C-alpha beads as a LAMMPS data file, in Angstrom:
LAMMPS data file: protein, C-alpha beads

259 atoms
258 bonds

1 atom types
1 bond types

-500.0 500.0 xlo xhi
-500.0 500.0 ylo yhi
-500.0 500.0 zlo zhi

Masses

1 110.0

Atoms # bond

1 1 1 -234.969 -130.491 -116.540
2 1 1 -231.787 -130.512 -114.181
3 1 1 -231.368 -132.590 -111.074
4 1 1 -228.792 -131.769 -108.425
5 1 1 -227.211 -133.956 -105.830
6 1 1 -227.497 -132.389 -102.324
7 1 1 -224.930 -133.260 -99.666
8 1 1 -224.311 -131.674 -96.339
9 1 1 -221.110 -129.935 -95.555
10 1 1 -218.803 -132.116 -93.257
11 1 1 -219.439 -131.226 -89.600
12 1 1 -215.927 -130.233 -88.981
13 1 1 -215.857 -127.698 -91.729
14 1 1 -217.473 -124.294 -91.146
15 1 1 -217.728 -121.158 -93.116
16 1 1 -218.676 -118.057 -91.283
17 1 1 -220.489 -116.693 -94.293
18 1 1 -222.658 -119.711 -94.727
19 1 1 -225.327 -120.572 -92.160
20 1 1 -224.850 -123.967 -90.536
21 1 1 -226.553 -127.134 -91.926
22 1 1 -227.049 -125.395 -95.368
23 1 1 -226.724 -128.094 -98.178
24 1 1 -224.036 -127.868 -100.885
25 1 1 -225.249 -128.045 -104.332
26 1 1 -223.262 -130.322 -106.524
27 1 1 -223.539 -130.486 -110.321
28 1 1 -224.662 -134.025 -111.554
29 1 1 -222.049 -136.151 -113.207
30 1 1 -221.976 -136.306 -116.902
31 1 1 -223.647 -139.324 -118.477
32 1 1 -223.750 -140.211 -122.186
33 1 1 -227.217 -140.213 -123.775
34 1 1 -228.460 -143.582 -124.726
35 1 1 -230.072 -143.676 -128.300
36 1 1 -231.585 -146.673 -130.257
37 1 1 -230.200 -147.598 -133.771
38 1 1 -231.638 -150.369 -135.807
39 1 1 -231.233 -148.581 -139.113
40 1 1 -227.750 -148.929 -139.960
41 1 1 -224.530 -150.807 -139.044
42 1 1 -220.931 -151.305 -140.207
43 1 1 -220.569 -152.773 -143.675
44 1 1 -223.279 -150.750 -145.294
45 1 1 -222.139 -149.258 -148.575
46 1 1 -224.348 -147.148 -150.891
47 1 1 -223.234 -146.335 -154.402
48 1 1 -224.841 -143.505 -156.481
49 1 1 -224.761 -142.239 -159.895
50 1 1 -224.666 -138.375 -160.088
51 1 1 -226.487 -136.586 -162.860
52 1 1 -226.877 -132.904 -163.919
53 1 1 -229.395 -131.899 -166.579
54 1 1 -229.827 -135.426 -167.795
55 1 1 -225.920 -136.052 -168.069
56 1 1 -224.061 -138.319 -165.966
57 1 1 -221.378 -136.138 -164.526
58 1 1 -219.859 -138.345 -161.635
59 1 1 -220.434 -140.870 -158.912
60 1 1 -220.633 -140.763 -154.973
61 1 1 -220.692 -143.287 -152.190
62 1 1 -221.781 -143.382 -148.541
63 1 1 -220.093 -146.144 -146.370
64 1 1 -220.076 -147.098 -142.713
65 1 1 -216.706 -148.870 -142.810
66 1 1 -216.211 -149.816 -139.218
67 1 1 -216.632 -149.190 -135.481
68 1 1 -213.536 -147.526 -134.202
69 1 1 -212.148 -146.317 -130.887
70 1 1 -212.167 -142.482 -130.666
71 1 1 -210.781 -141.232 -127.177
72 1 1 -212.174 -144.163 -125.469
73 1 1 -215.692 -144.124 -127.178
74 1 1 -216.851 -146.402 -129.583
75 1 1 -217.680 -144.508 -132.929
76 1 1 -219.139 -145.369 -136.270
77 1 1 -216.674 -144.200 -138.941
78 1 1 -218.750 -142.955 -141.827
79 1 1 -217.206 -141.934 -145.175
80 1 1 -218.781 -140.216 -148.119
81 1 1 -216.876 -139.576 -151.494
82 1 1 -218.046 -137.690 -154.613
83 1 1 -215.820 -137.514 -157.813
84 1 1 -216.572 -136.161 -161.280
85 1 1 -216.512 -138.325 -164.310
86 1 1 -213.112 -138.438 -166.390
87 1 1 -214.835 -136.583 -169.069
88 1 1 -215.803 -133.606 -166.764
89 1 1 -212.524 -133.598 -165.092
90 1 1 -211.211 -131.328 -167.805
91 1 1 -213.891 -128.642 -167.142
92 1 1 -214.620 -129.016 -163.376
93 1 1 -212.705 -131.752 -161.466
94 1 1 -214.430 -132.829 -158.132
95 1 1 -212.811 -135.016 -155.471
96 1 1 -214.589 -134.526 -152.268
97 1 1 -214.208 -136.788 -149.043
98 1 1 -216.223 -136.291 -145.876
99 1 1 -215.691 -138.391 -142.690
100 1 1 -217.683 -138.544 -139.565
101 1 1 -217.050 -140.111 -136.353
102 1 1 -220.465 -140.810 -134.736
103 1 1 -220.699 -142.009 -131.051
104 1 1 -222.561 -145.427 -131.109
105 1 1 -224.491 -144.935 -128.032
106 1 1 -225.548 -141.104 -128.068
107 1 1 -225.492 -140.841 -131.971
108 1 1 -223.840 -137.417 -131.562
109 1 1 -220.559 -136.255 -133.243
110 1 1 -217.088 -136.804 -132.008
111 1 1 -215.121 -135.717 -134.987
112 1 1 -215.856 -134.479 -138.582
113 1 1 -213.224 -134.112 -141.362
114 1 1 -213.888 -132.470 -144.736
115 1 1 -211.433 -132.582 -147.669
116 1 1 -213.083 -130.561 -150.597
117 1 1 -211.554 -130.209 -154.064
118 1 1 -214.017 -128.790 -156.628
119 1 1 -212.334 -126.950 -159.607
120 1 1 -210.207 -124.190 -158.102
121 1 1 -211.901 -124.363 -154.667
122 1 1 -209.883 -126.217 -152.037
123 1 1 -210.799 -126.727 -148.386
124 1 1 -209.521 -129.100 -145.679
125 1 1 -210.981 -128.888 -142.153
126 1 1 -211.118 -131.028 -139.154
127 1 1 -213.537 -130.463 -136.264
128 1 1 -213.373 -132.119 -132.834
129 1 1 -216.389 -132.055 -130.732
130 1 1 -216.182 -132.429 -126.974
131 1 1 -219.545 -133.669 -126.094
132 1 1 -219.041 -133.543 -122.340
133 1 1 -217.898 -129.822 -122.149
134 1 1 -220.057 -129.036 -125.206
135 1 1 -217.035 -127.543 -127.081
136 1 1 -215.730 -127.620 -130.677
137 1 1 -212.199 -127.217 -131.984
138 1 1 -211.085 -126.588 -135.490
139 1 1 -207.865 -128.307 -135.791
140 1 1 -206.481 -126.229 -138.709
141 1 1 -207.181 -122.807 -137.099
142 1 1 -207.293 -123.689 -133.490
143 1 1 -210.667 -121.887 -133.155
144 1 1 -213.009 -123.105 -130.437
145 1 1 -216.446 -122.357 -129.287
146 1 1 -219.580 -123.658 -127.717
147 1 1 -222.039 -126.342 -129.072
148 1 1 -225.603 -127.552 -127.950
149 1 1 -225.799 -130.818 -126.178
150 1 1 -225.471 -133.848 -128.421
151 1 1 -224.709 -131.790 -131.654
152 1 1 -224.191 -133.510 -134.804
153 1 1 -222.197 -132.689 -137.995
154 1 1 -224.098 -132.533 -141.308
155 1 1 -223.204 -136.067 -142.178
156 1 1 -224.104 -137.577 -138.913
157 1 1 -227.438 -135.638 -138.982
158 1 1 -228.490 -137.634 -142.038
159 1 1 -227.632 -140.960 -140.306
160 1 1 -229.468 -139.907 -137.198
161 1 1 -232.557 -139.143 -139.037
162 1 1 -232.672 -142.601 -140.321
163 1 1 -233.122 -143.729 -136.772
164 1 1 -236.257 -141.745 -136.080
165 1 1 -239.825 -142.695 -136.515
166 1 1 -240.920 -140.796 -139.648
167 1 1 -244.424 -139.833 -140.649
168 1 1 -245.892 -137.381 -143.264
169 1 1 -246.319 -133.955 -141.871
170 1 1 -243.902 -134.440 -139.001
171 1 1 -241.109 -132.028 -138.427
172 1 1 -237.787 -132.776 -136.716
173 1 1 -235.187 -130.462 -135.218
174 1 1 -231.601 -131.630 -135.135
175 1 1 -228.785 -129.614 -133.424
176 1 1 -226.298 -129.402 -136.265
177 1 1 -222.712 -128.047 -136.546
178 1 1 -220.592 -127.071 -139.476
179 1 1 -217.505 -124.993 -139.534
180 1 1 -217.664 -122.619 -136.419
181 1 1 -221.427 -122.493 -136.367
182 1 1 -224.162 -124.626 -134.732
183 1 1 -227.885 -124.182 -135.652
184 1 1 -231.146 -126.274 -135.354
185 1 1 -231.418 -128.185 -138.631
186 1 1 -235.096 -128.450 -139.374
187 1 1 -236.259 -131.480 -141.473
188 1 1 -239.802 -131.945 -142.866
189 1 1 -241.436 -135.190 -144.081
190 1 1 -243.463 -133.919 -147.091
191 1 1 -244.958 -137.187 -148.595
192 1 1 -244.448 -140.777 -149.615
193 1 1 -243.372 -141.637 -153.293
194 1 1 -242.224 -144.605 -155.262
195 1 1 -238.706 -144.416 -156.595
196 1 1 -237.235 -146.454 -159.396
197 1 1 -233.358 -146.991 -159.179
198 1 1 -230.871 -149.452 -160.672
199 1 1 -230.674 -151.022 -157.210
200 1 1 -234.495 -151.701 -157.113
201 1 1 -237.909 -150.031 -156.686
202 1 1 -238.693 -148.326 -153.344
203 1 1 -241.557 -146.775 -151.513
204 1 1 -240.011 -143.752 -149.835
205 1 1 -240.536 -140.971 -147.231
206 1 1 -239.785 -137.526 -148.989
207 1 1 -237.782 -135.299 -146.568
208 1 1 -236.605 -131.874 -146.864
209 1 1 -233.930 -130.425 -144.649
210 1 1 -233.721 -126.547 -144.394
211 1 1 -230.151 -125.911 -145.601
212 1 1 -227.885 -123.460 -144.301
213 1 1 -225.466 -121.694 -146.845
214 1 1 -222.107 -123.759 -146.896
215 1 1 -223.198 -126.426 -144.548
216 1 1 -224.308 -129.268 -147.038
217 1 1 -222.571 -132.455 -147.891
218 1 1 -222.615 -131.024 -151.391
219 1 1 -223.292 -127.371 -152.376
220 1 1 -227.062 -126.412 -152.877
221 1 1 -228.678 -123.234 -153.973
222 1 1 -232.224 -123.780 -152.776
223 1 1 -234.242 -126.946 -151.840
224 1 1 -232.711 -130.378 -150.949
225 1 1 -234.834 -133.397 -151.166
226 1 1 -233.967 -136.820 -150.008
227 1 1 -235.879 -139.850 -150.555
228 1 1 -235.711 -142.522 -147.694
229 1 1 -237.010 -146.049 -147.890
230 1 1 -240.067 -146.771 -145.787
231 1 1 -238.691 -149.556 -143.896
232 1 1 -236.499 -149.922 -140.891
233 1 1 -233.242 -148.856 -142.756
234 1 1 -234.639 -145.828 -144.180
235 1 1 -231.917 -145.917 -147.022
236 1 1 -231.327 -142.743 -148.926
237 1 1 -232.087 -143.920 -152.450
238 1 1 -232.313 -140.407 -154.205
239 1 1 -230.995 -136.951 -153.231
240 1 1 -231.839 -133.827 -155.340
241 1 1 -230.654 -130.405 -154.823
242 1 1 -230.934 -127.244 -156.852
243 1 1 -227.679 -125.596 -157.922
244 1 1 -227.103 -122.328 -159.604
245 1 1 -228.010 -123.890 -163.055
246 1 1 -230.324 -126.757 -162.805
247 1 1 -230.267 -129.456 -160.363
248 1 1 -227.959 -132.372 -159.170
249 1 1 -229.386 -135.658 -158.610
250 1 1 -227.649 -138.596 -156.876
251 1 1 -229.483 -142.034 -157.440
252 1 1 -228.808 -145.264 -155.926
253 1 1 -227.274 -147.838 -158.246
254 1 1 -225.951 -150.495 -155.636
255 1 1 -226.210 -151.274 -151.853
256 1 1 -224.135 -153.686 -149.956
257 1 1 -224.570 -154.923 -146.384
258 1 1 -222.212 -156.749 -144.109
259 1 1 -224.174 -160.020 -143.925

Bonds

1 1 1 2
2 1 2 3
3 1 3 4
4 1 4 5
5 1 5 6
6 1 6 7
7 1 7 8
8 1 8 9
9 1 9 10
10 1 10 11
11 1 11 12
12 1 12 13
13 1 13 14
14 1 14 15
15 1 15 16
16 1 16 17
17 1 17 18
18 1 18 19
19 1 19 20
20 1 20 21
21 1 21 22
22 1 22 23
23 1 23 24
24 1 24 25
25 1 25 26
26 1 26 27
27 1 27 28
28 1 28 29
29 1 29 30
30 1 30 31
31 1 31 32
32 1 32 33
33 1 33 34
34 1 34 35
35 1 35 36
36 1 36 37
37 1 37 38
38 1 38 39
39 1 39 40
40 1 40 41
41 1 41 42
42 1 42 43
43 1 43 44
44 1 44 45
45 1 45 46
46 1 46 47
47 1 47 48
48 1 48 49
49 1 49 50
50 1 50 51
51 1 51 52
52 1 52 53
53 1 53 54
54 1 54 55
55 1 55 56
56 1 56 57
57 1 57 58
58 1 58 59
59 1 59 60
60 1 60 61
61 1 61 62
62 1 62 63
63 1 63 64
64 1 64 65
65 1 65 66
66 1 66 67
67 1 67 68
68 1 68 69
69 1 69 70
70 1 70 71
71 1 71 72
72 1 72 73
73 1 73 74
74 1 74 75
75 1 75 76
76 1 76 77
77 1 77 78
78 1 78 79
79 1 79 80
80 1 80 81
81 1 81 82
82 1 82 83
83 1 83 84
84 1 84 85
85 1 85 86
86 1 86 87
87 1 87 88
88 1 88 89
89 1 89 90
90 1 90 91
91 1 91 92
92 1 92 93
93 1 93 94
94 1 94 95
95 1 95 96
96 1 96 97
97 1 97 98
98 1 98 99
99 1 99 100
100 1 100 101
101 1 101 102
102 1 102 103
103 1 103 104
104 1 104 105
105 1 105 106
106 1 106 107
107 1 107 108
108 1 108 109
109 1 109 110
110 1 110 111
111 1 111 112
112 1 112 113
113 1 113 114
114 1 114 115
115 1 115 116
116 1 116 117
117 1 117 118
118 1 118 119
119 1 119 120
120 1 120 121
121 1 121 122
122 1 122 123
123 1 123 124
124 1 124 125
125 1 125 126
126 1 126 127
127 1 127 128
128 1 128 129
129 1 129 130
130 1 130 131
131 1 131 132
132 1 132 133
133 1 133 134
134 1 134 135
135 1 135 136
136 1 136 137
137 1 137 138
138 1 138 139
139 1 139 140
140 1 140 141
141 1 141 142
142 1 142 143
143 1 143 144
144 1 144 145
145 1 145 146
146 1 146 147
147 1 147 148
148 1 148 149
149 1 149 150
150 1 150 151
151 1 151 152
152 1 152 153
153 1 153 154
154 1 154 155
155 1 155 156
156 1 156 157
157 1 157 158
158 1 158 159
159 1 159 160
160 1 160 161
161 1 161 162
162 1 162 163
163 1 163 164
164 1 164 165
165 1 165 166
166 1 166 167
167 1 167 168
168 1 168 169
169 1 169 170
170 1 170 171
171 1 171 172
172 1 172 173
173 1 173 174
174 1 174 175
175 1 175 176
176 1 176 177
177 1 177 178
178 1 178 179
179 1 179 180
180 1 180 181
181 1 181 182
182 1 182 183
183 1 183 184
184 1 184 185
185 1 185 186
186 1 186 187
187 1 187 188
188 1 188 189
189 1 189 190
190 1 190 191
191 1 191 192
192 1 192 193
193 1 193 194
194 1 194 195
195 1 195 196
196 1 196 197
197 1 197 198
198 1 198 199
199 1 199 200
200 1 200 201
201 1 201 202
202 1 202 203
203 1 203 204
204 1 204 205
205 1 205 206
206 1 206 207
207 1 207 208
208 1 208 209
209 1 209 210
210 1 210 211
211 1 211 212
212 1 212 213
213 1 213 214
214 1 214 215
215 1 215 216
216 1 216 217
217 1 217 218
218 1 218 219
219 1 219 220
220 1 220 221
221 1 221 222
222 1 222 223
223 1 223 224
224 1 224 225
225 1 225 226
226 1 226 227
227 1 227 228
228 1 228 229
229 1 229 230
230 1 230 231
231 1 231 232
232 1 232 233
233 1 233 234
234 1 234 235
235 1 235 236
236 1 236 237
237 1 237 238
238 1 238 239
239 1 239 240
240 1 240 241
241 1 241 242
242 1 242 243
243 1 243 244
244 1 244 245
245 1 245 246
246 1 246 247
247 1 247 248
248 1 248 249
249 1 249 250
250 1 250 251
251 1 251 252
252 1 252 253
253 1 253 254
254 1 254 255
255 1 255 256
256 1 256 257
257 1 257 258
258 1 258 259
């Protein structure tokens, strides 16, 4: 729903093409969305063991390292890393880093940076998102385009979901962006399950995001399932995705908070 400010033209200014006393329509001033977040804060560090076909193949981490200034806006600086274990470096070396700058008030994306190194595949990409004008710019290519209001990158989408009130059977739609594409990311809550990890045992919501090819934090070839704790923090303690052969599983082994 849109609202407009209606102001009369000054009496000393006339336009013969416009009848007298016709109000001028002025677009409303931009205002940042105000969202509530009690799920996460700076200092949260999650460490994961990554397995494939019952083999430990690497490690991963998710960290909110600080709140930073980004063009005058306060932003959560979120960093995820994934790396293959030394033994598997010989066959398929992985060194991935993704960074998101997420506005602390609107919980929308301001910037997303991806540095991917997986075997012979390399990709570096930085996306600047102008929420006020609903535009994105890819730094490396200079490509620009439109975005929906309050769009989120794929990493911020995960953190945003943690701030929602989850319930089995509910479906959530999040406007997401990756590369030069925006799309509605549909997430379904399919159940509640107990999960055992090295960091403890948790009762969790089971959520299933509908993936778009090439848009994930790590590559998937089918369903992705994420187990989020059934508490205020909704910590991701287990992530499992199908790949071309078998499935990759990231299971929590350690969690730290900035107490």
